[in-house]
C-alpha positions in Angstrom: 130.8 106.6 86.1 133.1 104.5 88.6 132.5 100.8 89.4 132.5 99.4 93.1 132.0 96.2 94.5 129.0 97.0 96.6 128.4 95.3 99.8 126.3 96.2 102.7 129.2 97.7 104.5 131.0 99.9 101.8 127.4 101.3 100.8 127.5 103.4 104.1 131.1 104.5 103.7 131.4 105.3 99.8 131.8 109.2 99.0 132.1 111.3 95.7 135.3 111.5 94.1 137.5 114.6 94.9 135.6 117.9 93.6 132.4 116.4 93.3 129.2 116.8 95.4 127.5 113.6 94.2 128.7 110.5 92.4 127.1 107.6 90.9 128.9 104.1 91.6 128.0 101.2 89.3 127.7 97.9 91.0 130.7 95.6 89.6 129.7 92.9 92.0 129.6 89.4 90.5 126.0 88.6 89.5 124.8 92.3 90.1 122.1 93.3 87.6 123.2 95.4 84.8 122.7 99.1 85.3 122.3 98.9 89.2 124.1 101.9 90.7 124.5 103.6 94.0 124.2 107.5 94.1 126.3 109.0 97.0 126.3 112.3 98.3 129.0 114.3 100.4 126.9 113.9 103.2 126.6 110.0 102.9 124.9 107.5 101.0 121.9 108.3 99.0 119.8 106.0 96.8 120.1 103.1 94.6 119.1 103.4 91.0 118.6 101.3 87.9 120.1 103.1 84.9 118.9 101.8 81.5 118.4 103.1 77.8 115.1 103.1 76.3 114.4 104.7 72.7 117.7 105.8 72.6 117.5 107.9 75.9 119.2 107.0 79.4 116.6 106.9 81.9 117.0 106.6 85.9 114.6 104.5 87.9 114.8 105.4 91.5 114.8 102.2 93.5 115.0 103.4 97.1 117.0 105.4 99.6 120.0 103.3 101.2 118.5 103.8 104.8 114.9 102.4 103.9 116.1 99.6 101.3 118.6 97.1 101.8 121.1 96.2 99.1 119.8 92.9 98.6 116.3 94.3 98.3 117.5 97.1 95.7 119.1 94.3 93.6 116.1 92.3 93.4 114.0 95.4 92.6 116.4 96.2 89.8 116.1 92.7 88.5 112.4 93.2 88.4 113.0 96.3 86.5 115.2 94.5 83.9 112.5 91.6 83.4 110.1 94.3 82.8 112.4 95.8 80.2 112.9 92.8 78.4 109.0 92.4 78.2 109.0 95.8 76.7 107.6 97.6 79.5 109.0 100.5 81.2 109.6 100.0 85.2 108.9 103.5 86.0 105.7 103.5 83.9 104.6 100.3 85.4 105.5 101.4 89.0 103.3 104.7 88.5 100.6 102.4 87.0 100.6 100.4 90.2 100.5 103.3 92.2 97.4 104.7 90.4 95.8 101.5 90.7 96.2 101.5 94.5 95.2 104.8 95.0 91.9 104.1 92.9 91.3 101.1 95.1 91.8 103.2 98.1 89.6 105.8 96.8 86.9 103.5 95.9 87.1 101.7 99.3 87.0 105.4 100.8 83.9 106.2 98.9 82.2 103.0 99.9 82.9 103.8 103.4 81.4 107.1 103.2 78.4 106.0 101.5 77.8 103.1 104.0 78.3 105.4 107.1 75.8 108.0 105.4 73.2 105.4 104.7 73.9 102.7 107.2 72.1 99.3 107.8 69.9 98.9 110.9 72.6 96.2 112.2 75.3 99.1 111.6 73.4 101.9 113.7 73.2 98.9 116.4 77.1 98.6 116.3 77.4 102.3 116.5 75.0 102.6 119.6 76.9 99.7 121.1 80.1 101.6 120.8 78.8 105.2 121.6 77.4 103.7 124.9 80.4 101.4 125.6 81.3 103.7 129.0 77.7 104.2 130.1 77.0 100.7 131.2 78.8 98.0 133.7 80.6 95.7 131.8 78.1 92.8 132.4 75.2 94.9 131.6 77.0 96.0 128.3 77.7 92.5 127.3 74.2 91.3 127.6 72.9 94.4 125.7 75.6 93.5 123.0 74.5 90.0 123.1 70.7 90.8 122.5 71.3 93.3 120.0 73.8 91.5 117.9 71.6 88.2 118.1 68.2 89.5 117.6 68.6 92.5 115.2 71.9 91.4 113.0 70.1 87.9 112.3 66.8 89.3 111.3 65.6 90.4 107.9 65.2 94.0 109.1 69.0 94.2 110.1 70.2 94.1 106.7 68.1 96.7 105.7 69.2 100.4 105.1 67.8 102.3 108.2 66.3 105.2 106.1 64.3 102.7 104.2 62.8 100.8 107.1 58.9 101.2 107.4 56.8 101.2 110.7 55.1 97.9 109.6 58.6 96.1 109.3 59.7 97.4 112.8 56.2 96.4 114.2 56.5 93.1 112.7 60.1 92.7 114.1 59.0 93.6 117.6 55.9 91.4 117.6 58.3 88.7 116.4 60.5 89.4 119.4 57.7 89.5 121.7 56.2 86.1 120.7 59.6 84.4 121.2 
């Protein structure tokens, strides 16, 4: 594995040695993270890697493509990986764990959104009504309807109830209270 002093300019110009379709250049810059390398192809720059040993085996952690990740950011990511290694953690596994957690959070939020849309509150139905009828009324009329619906429905106790759970007596009490005002 050849060593090169990597700069933002020469990262784009490095090519594999003669007779090779791809090559790996170790970063020989002062202060560069240990194991930080650039893999290049004949067609041009490829990707940054952190090459490290763990349990007697060589591992490669892909840091990012040259076109999407800057040299400084790649070095910082490699330093973070080395810090994880010092703590006894594998940076690839930690990255996978973070991705899994993020995916689980997004899935939970998606399920929550689906549940809310399947069983909306009265206030949510009012918001949907306003959005669906946006183009049917003049701007001033729509603004007044929005004000009235949001003022009276969302502030009322009945507005926070699931639409499917509202009973006739609750609606009657709500409407009578509005009429009295």
